[in-house]
N, C-alpha and C positions, 0 to 999 in steps of 0.2 A: 501392439502397433508402435512403430518406432517413435512417433511423437509423444506417446504417452510414457515410453521408456525414457526419452530425452528430458522430460520434465518430472520425472519420478512421481507420476499422478498415482494417487491413491483415492478411491471412492468407497464411501460407506454410506450408510443410512437408507432410508425408503422414501418412497414417494414420487410422484410424477414431477414436482418442481425441484430444481436443482439450485443449490448455492455453491458458487465458486469462490474459493477464498484464495486471495493472492498477497504474498507478503511484501514487506518493504525493503529498502536498501539494507544490506548486511545480515539479512535474515533469511529464513527459509520457512517451509510450511509448519514446522514444529511450533512456531510462535503463536499459532492458532489453536494449541491443544486445549486450552481453557474455555474456548468459545465454540468451536466447531461441533464438539459432541453434543451441545445442548440442543442442536437441531436435527440430529440424526433420526429421532422418532418421527419426524414429519417431513424431512426434506432428504433429497439425494445430496450428499455432501462430497464436493470435490476440492482436494487438496493438490497442489502443485508446487514445483520449485522453478522460479524463473531460471532460464539458461545462465550458467555461471554462478548460481546459488546451490546450497545444500547438497543433494544427491543428484542434481541434474547432471546432464553430460557436458562436463566443462570443456571437452574438445569442440563443442559446437559453438563456443562463444568466439565470435568473429567482431573485433572492434569496429570494423567498417560497416557491417550490418547493424550492430547495436549501437551505433553513434547517436541514434534517436530513440525516444520512447515508443514510438510508433511500431518498431520491430518486436517489441515485448508485447504490445497490444496484438499484433498479428499472431503472435505465438499462443496467447490465451484464447483467441478466436479458433486457432487450428485444434487446440486441445478440446474446445467445446464441440466442433465439428467431428473429431475423431470419436468422441463419446456419444455422438448423435443426440445431443441435449435438445430438448425443446426450449424455447426463450427462457434464459436462466437469469438468476440474481447474482451479480458480481460484486463481492466484498473485498475491497482493496485498501491495504494500509499505506498511508503515506505517500510515496512516489507511485505506489501501485493503485492508488485511488485515481491518479491522472492516467495511469495506463488503462484502467477500467473505462475511464471516460472516452479515450481515444478508440478503444474496442467498440464501445457503443456507437461512436460517430462512424466507424468503419463499417459496421454491421448492425444497424439499429433493431432489425428483426430478430437477432439472436440475443439481444441483451434486453431482459424485461425490466429490470430495475438496478439501481446502483446504491451501494452503501460505501461512503467515503469515510474511513477512519483515519483522522488526524491528517486531512489532505492539505496540500498546498500546490496552486498551479504556478508559483514562482517563489523561490526562498529569498531572492534579493529584493531589497527595499527599491521602490521606484517613485517617481513624482505622483502623489496621490495614492500611493499603495505602500503598505507596510508588510513586507514579506518576512522580516526578521533579522536579515543580515545585510550589512554593507558589502560592497565589492571587495574592500580590504578584508573583511572577515572571512569570505569565501576564499580568497587568494591564500590568506594564512592557513586556513583549514586544509586545502588541497597541497600546499607545501609541506605541512606537517605529515600528511599521508605519505607523500613521496619520500621524506627523509627517514621516517620511522613509523611504519604503518602499525605495528603492535603497540607501541607507546601511545600513537594517536588514538588507538581504540580504547586503550585503558583510560585515557583522559576524557574522551568524549562520551563514552557510554553513561557515565553517571549524570552528565548533563541531559542527555537524550531521555533517560528513563525518569529522572525525578526520584521522589521518593528516598531521600538519603537515609530515612529511618528503615528501610528495607534494602540493604545492600545486596541481598541475594538477586533482586531483580537486574540491577546494574551488572553483576557477575554474569547472570545468564546472557544477557545482550552482549557483553564483551566476548564470552565464549563464542558466541554466534559469528561476531565479526572476525575473531581470530581464526575461526574455521574456513573463513572465506579467502580464496586465493587473492593475495595483495594486489597483483596485477590487474585482475579483473575488478576487484573493489575499487582501485583507484580510477579506472576507466568509468566505470558506473557511476562513481562519485561526481565526476565531472559532467556526465549527462544528466544526472539528478540534480545538482545544485546550480547548473547554469541553464536549465530549461525554463521556457516561458511558455505556459499554455493558457494564458488568461484569455486570449483571443477565441479559444475554443469553447469556453463556458456558455456563452449565448446560443451556440449552435446545438446544444444539447438539450433535448426535450423529454429525455427518459426520466422517469421518476427516480428521485435521489434523495438519500438520507445522508446529511453531513454530521459525522459525530466529532465534536470538537472538546478537548480538554481545556478547562478552565485556566490551566497555567502551563503553557507548553512553549519551551524555549525555541523550539524549532518552527513551530507554526502558532504564532500567538493568536489571541482572539480576533483581532482584525481580520485575519486570514480567513477564518471560517464565516464571518459575516460578509466578506467580500464575495466568497463563492456563492453564498446563499443569495446575495443580491443580483447576481449575474447569471445564476442558473435558473432558468424559466420555472422548472417543475421540481423545486427542491424544499426540504425542511431541514432546520438546524436543531440539533439536539446537543447540548453542552453537558458534559459530564464533570462534576465537581472533582477533579483530581488533578494532580501534577504530572508532567512529563509528556512524552510523545506516543506512548504505547498503552493505551487503555486496555487493550485486549490481553494485556499481561498484568497491569497495575490495578485495574478495575473491571475484571472479567464479567462480573455479575450486572454491572450497570450497562456494560457494552452489549451483553446478551439481551437485557430488558429494552434497550434502545432498538436494536435491530428487530427484536420480535414485535414491538409495538408497531414499527414501520410496516413490517410485512403483513401485520393484520389490517393495517388500515389503507394500504396502498392498492389500487386496482391494477392487478397485472393480467395483461392479455394472455 
């Protein structure tokens, strides 16, 4: 089907319950390769690339349409409908945790549970809210992307990944960023870093696991606690690791957190 080709959808595993993995900014479905296979024996595992990322149809990226995260949420739901999935568990990393939340709000009957890995509803600091960045920080970040995208990627990926003792992790993330079309990346970065979805949190009643890293430069600990405090049906699990990508730097702990949640939550 056209939608499945557009998003380079790959389905594996067995079982009636589906796990749908959605990657973060600058990444693609390959970033789940250390986590997703652990669930294939018990779940139907769905991997996809957001439009504009990975092996998706780049010609389908319309900046006007994708000026909000809601469009990506609509795409995820369209993939789920095309696969005729029963109510599924959405696993989203970083900005795709927010995309997963928006999908659950758009079509609650289709999303049985959410797993938010290193989420942030707003990256900018605000009165009474610690998001991690001042407006000047984001302005500088976006300007650096505009001036020299590849140079920016090389500088920012070690900060995002953490673990300086494991440079291969930052190198992998940098390679992923560099495979992304710079024009699309710059546009999606503005949507990502300037979005504010805090008001959506209290509206969501879907069972949700928040997986937070103990030392994350992009989504510090107060962000995870804020989400937990404002999300009615949520639990917070903190992984003792640095960086913003625990599915790469601490896959075993990430798998264990998701597995524990799926074993305890009541899914209709």
